N, C-alpha and C positions, 0 to 999 in steps of 0.2 A: 589088644585082642580079647586075651585069655581072660583077663582082671574083670570087662564093660561083658564078657556074658559070664562070668561069676554071678557080677554084681546085679541083674536082669534078671537070673534064674531068681539069689536069694529075694527078692524085692519080691518077684510070682508067689515067692513059697510065702511068702511073710504075708501078701497081701490077700490071699485065699484063708492063712490062717484066721488071719484080724473075722475075713466076710463069716467062716466059723462060728468064730467066738459072738460074731454080731447072731446071726440066726440060731443063734442056742440059749441069747438075753444075758451072756455075759458080761459083764463090764468093763472097762479097762479105760486104766488111770491117759490123759489127753496130756501130748508134752510138746515144749515148742522148745524152734534156736533162738538159743543164747549169744543173739546179735553176732558178732563178727570170732565170740570162740568156735560155732559151728557146736556145740557140748545140745543135748538135746534134754531140758529139761520139764518136769511135771509140772502144771500149771497150776500145781498148789503146792509152795512150801511150807515149811517149819518152823514157825519162830520159835524160840528156846526161853524168853523172856517173861514168859506168864503160866510158865508149868507149873503143875502141880506139890503146893506145900501144906505141911504137916502145922496147924494151929496159924492161920492164915502170914504166917514168918516168914518174911519171903527169904532169908537162906535156909531155910532150911524142906528143900525140896524131899516132897516124898515119890521118895527116887522108885518104889514098886512100880508108882500109876505110874512114873510119869517114863518108865524104861516100858512100859508093856501098851504107852499109848506111842512110842516116838518105833519097836520095834512096828507095829500094828498098820502104822505110817508104810514105814516101808516095803514089810511083804503084801500091801496094797498100794505099791508104786512112790507113792512118795522119794522123791531122791536127792532133794536139796533140803540143805539144813541148816539155817544158822543163827550166832550165833554169838557174844561181845563179851572183853575181858569181866563192864560191871555185873552182867547179868545176874539177877539173885544174889545180889549181897547186902551189907550193910549199908553200905557207900557206894557214890564211884572215884573215889581214889583206893579200894580196895578190890583187890578180883575175887570178883560169886562166885558161886559155885552152879553154873550157868556149864563154862567152857569142860570143868571136872567132870559133872556129872552126864555132858554126852559121851564124853573117852571113854566111861563105863556105858554107858546107852550101847555105845556103837561096839562093843567087841560081839565075839562069838561068831566073825564073819561079815556084819554089819558097815562096818567101816569101810569096806570095799563095795557096796552098797551107794553109794551115797555122795554127791559132791560137799563136801563142807565147807562151810563160811562163817568168820569170824573178826570182828576188826579191832583194830590200834586205837585206845583211850587217846581220841584226841587232848581233851582237858590237859591231859599229864604228861605231855612230854612240852617241854620244857628248853632239854640240851640235846642237841647234834647225837648222845651215848644211848638215848630213853628212847631214839628207834628201836633198833637190834636189843634192847636192856627189856622192851614188854615184847617185843615181837617174839624174841627165845620162850622168854614167858611160859608164852601162848604155844607155841610146840609141847612146849612141855605139861603144860593144861591138858593139853585137846591129845597127849601120847602118840604123838604125829609128826611126822620130818618135812611135812608139807600140806598144808592149805590148795585145795581147789582153787577156793575163789578168797580175797584180803582187800578188807575195805577199812578206808581212811574213816571215821567215827565222825560222825556228825557232822560235817565240812557249816562253817557260819566264816563269817570273814575277817574276825581272831584270830581262829585257829588256822587259818587259809595262811596269814599273813605269814602264822609261829611259821607251819609247814616249807614254806617257800623258801622262810631264810636258814632252816633245818638243808634245804635241798632235798627234799623228800624225793624225788621224781630218782636222785643217786641209790639213793637206798630200796625202791621200787626194783630198780632195774635192777639193780644185784641182786635182792632177794629172786627173781624170774630169772637171770641166766643160771642161778643155781641149783634155780628147780624146789625151791623150798614155798614160792611160791606159783601156780598156775595162770590166774589169772588177776585183774587189780585194778581195785573197782574204789568206788565210796561208796558213803551213803549222806543224805545232803535236808540244810533245817534252813535259809535262807530266801533270797527274791532271787528270781527269773534271772537280770541281768550276770549274777556272781554267780551261779550255774554254772551261766556257759562260757565263763572267762573259765572258769574249773574244765570243762569239757573238752575248750580248745588247749588246754594249756598241757596235756599229756596223752601218750597214744593211751588209752585207756579200755579198758574191755569191755565194762559194764557198769553201772551205775544203780540205788538203789534212792527211790524219792516218794514222798506221804502222794496220797491219791486216791479220791474215794469218789462218790459223785456229789458233792459236796465244799470238796479241795481244787475243782478245775481253775478254779487260779488263787491258786495259794504254794506260796513258794515256789517250784519250780513248777506243780499244776501243768493241763494239760502242751501246754505249750514247751517247756523242756521237754517232757514225755517225747513227745515230735522233734527238738529237736536234739533230742541224744538218739532217736533213732535214725535218724536221715544219715547221721552220724556212724551208723552199724555197732554201735551199744548196744547190750544188750539192757534189758531196763524190767526191774525187780520191783515190786513195790512194795512200802511197806502202809499199815495205818489204812486197809484199806473199807475197817469199819472208824473208825477214830477209836479208835481202840472201846471198840463196843459202846458207844455213844449212841451212832446211831441207829441202837437196835432198842438199847439198852434204857435210854435214857432219851426218849421221844415227846412233846410236851403232849397232854389232853391235844389240843387239836388235828396234833399228829396223829397221834392216834384213830381217829376218828376220821380222818384222811383214806386212814388202810384199811379201818371197819367199812367205809362206802364201796371203797375199791374192789369189797370181796377175793384177794390173793389166792394162789394156791399156793405163793410159795412162799417160807418165811422171809423174815427180814435181812438173815443173813446170808439166807440165797439171791434175793433182790441185790443186795450190795457186790457182792462179792462179784456176779454174773454183768453188773454191770463196767467193772475195770473188765472180767476177762471179754467184753465186746471189742476192746482196744487191740488189734493188731497189732500193733507199737508195745506190747505186753511181753512180757518174756514168764515171767512167773509172780504171783500173788503169795505173797506171807502173810498166813495167819496164824497169831500165837493164843493156842489150844489151850485150854486149863484145864478139858476132861474131856477124857473116853467119848463120850459120845458124841464130842462137836469134833472129834479128829472122824470118824463114823462117816455126820451128816456134812462135815466141810471136804472127805473124800465124795462123795453118793455125791453129791455139788458139779465139782471137777469130773467126775468122770462122764455125766449127766448133762456135762456142757453143749457140746454140738444138738443134740435132742429135745433137751429143753431151757433153752437159752429166752430171753424178752422176750414177750411178745407188744403188740404195740398198748396194748393193755400197762402194759408192766412197765412201759416205759412213760406212760404217763402220770401212775401211780407215784415216781420215785420223780418227774418233774411236777408233780404236787406240791412233794417234800423239801422241796429243793427251795422252790416261792413259800410254802413255811416260814424255813427256818433265813432267810433270806428276809423276810417282815422280822424277825426277830432282833435283825443285826443296828447297831444304834450309831454307829455310823459311817454313813458307806464310803470309807475307805477302799483302795485300789488297790494299793500298794505301791503305786508305780514309781514313788522317788521322790517324785519330785521336788519337794518337801527338802531333800538333805543334798549333801548335808546342813544340817543345824550346827550355829554358832557354838551354842552349850554342849554340843552330842547329844540331843534328847533324840531314841531313836522312835519315833513319830510312826510309822506302818508295824512296827512291833509294837509299841505299847496298843495301838487300837485295837490289832491283832486280838491278845490279849485278853482289851474289853469286849468285841464286840462275842468270844469265844464262850466267855462269862455271860450273855445272856443268850446264847442261842443251847441249850441243853437242861434242863430243871434234874435237881438235885443238891442239897448242902453241899456234897464229898466233891463234886464234880467244880460248884463253883467255889471252895474251899481250895482246890489243885490250880484253880485259875491265878488265884492269888498266890498261891505260893511257888507259882510256876513265873509270874512276875517277877516276882522279889530276889527270885533265886536267880533269873537268867538273863535279868535284866544288869548291869550294872545301873552304880545312884545316877553316874551320868547319865543314860540313857534316859531313867526314867523319868515322868513327866512333873513331877515336882523339881525336876533341873531348868522348864524351861522359864526367859527372863522378860516372856512378854512384849518381841520385839516387834514377831507380826508378820516377818522377814517371811516366812514358810508362805503362809494365807495367799503372800503371792503368787509366788508361784504354784500354788495349786491346782488345777486344770479343774477340779470338781469343786470350786468356791467352798471346801469344808470352814466353819468355826474353830481354829483346830487349834487356839487359848483357850477356848472356852470347851470347847471338848476336852483338851488334854488335862485341865482344874477338873472337870469329872471324874477322869482316870484317876487321878492324883487323888481327892477325897476317900475313891471306892476300896481302891487296892494298897495305900498308903497310909492313910488317914485310922 
């Protein structure tokens, strides 16, 4: 009874403080509950993959600028920081500089003010001993005895198979019971059916998915967002700007649509607030590389409830989505009915890289899509492995000429 009375008084005082702050025009960060964890996280989170660098060299973080950005964000209410083993490294096989940098940036009392998240390097896990080896290495690199949020990085069908064979659940249970991990989750890059299988396989606390106004039907997508939220998982959103592409690589016809709309909001603000409109979203990660980006994004987060998207804003986004979809060459919905291919061709993913190539303008973007296609797909999964049997076309509900389209992909990406 005394405790209930104390909570009522505390909440009343907090409400009065917030009213006073509002009256004085002081902005405050907004927070949401991270699913079943009950943890309150800022709606804007700091992704530590795109920190400022010296001379554009990925593993040479500009420590002075980056530390100033990190601490400014914390001082203004951002309380969730996300890094990973390879971030700011020379390659994915070696530990990058992001984790050690964050350990230094969170000194002087800042570690106690935030929830720290990092990810196990899934692609490097080959045997059971690797699980503890990399995990303990990450604790040392981050100079901490525990991780608030720990993710299995970039789950797809291949690494998920490996994790199951190595009994990842036993590892997670032990790490949680020992207090070294508070909350376990995963980030995801594959098809919706696999996403649901993973969600149902363990008592996860949260997940991290790619989601933005172009990717409602991509990978986990909106269906996955709703599925995870229904299971009371916290949902962290990555790539709200598609790596900056839906801001910096908009085609000419898109720029004309924006000009005609005469919006008062920036494209960054529109994209972030589109994601925040979804109540199932716990927090949105932003990989910020300049202090002004931190300042702007915090302002958008603070103003979210007052300056959310108008009908005009939503119509602009609708027109932009229509414009982008008109640039898609193959209307594949990634339903997966064409799978499994007898030769192993990963048809939906092949078409996804091909469509992404044409979505945005810019040589660097197109070269990146070619590089992603050739590095992320095995030789068996690539278009060139098609033997022209036509079995996939019999199963396709869209009646797509899959064999013909695979030849186009091969010509563009492999020849």
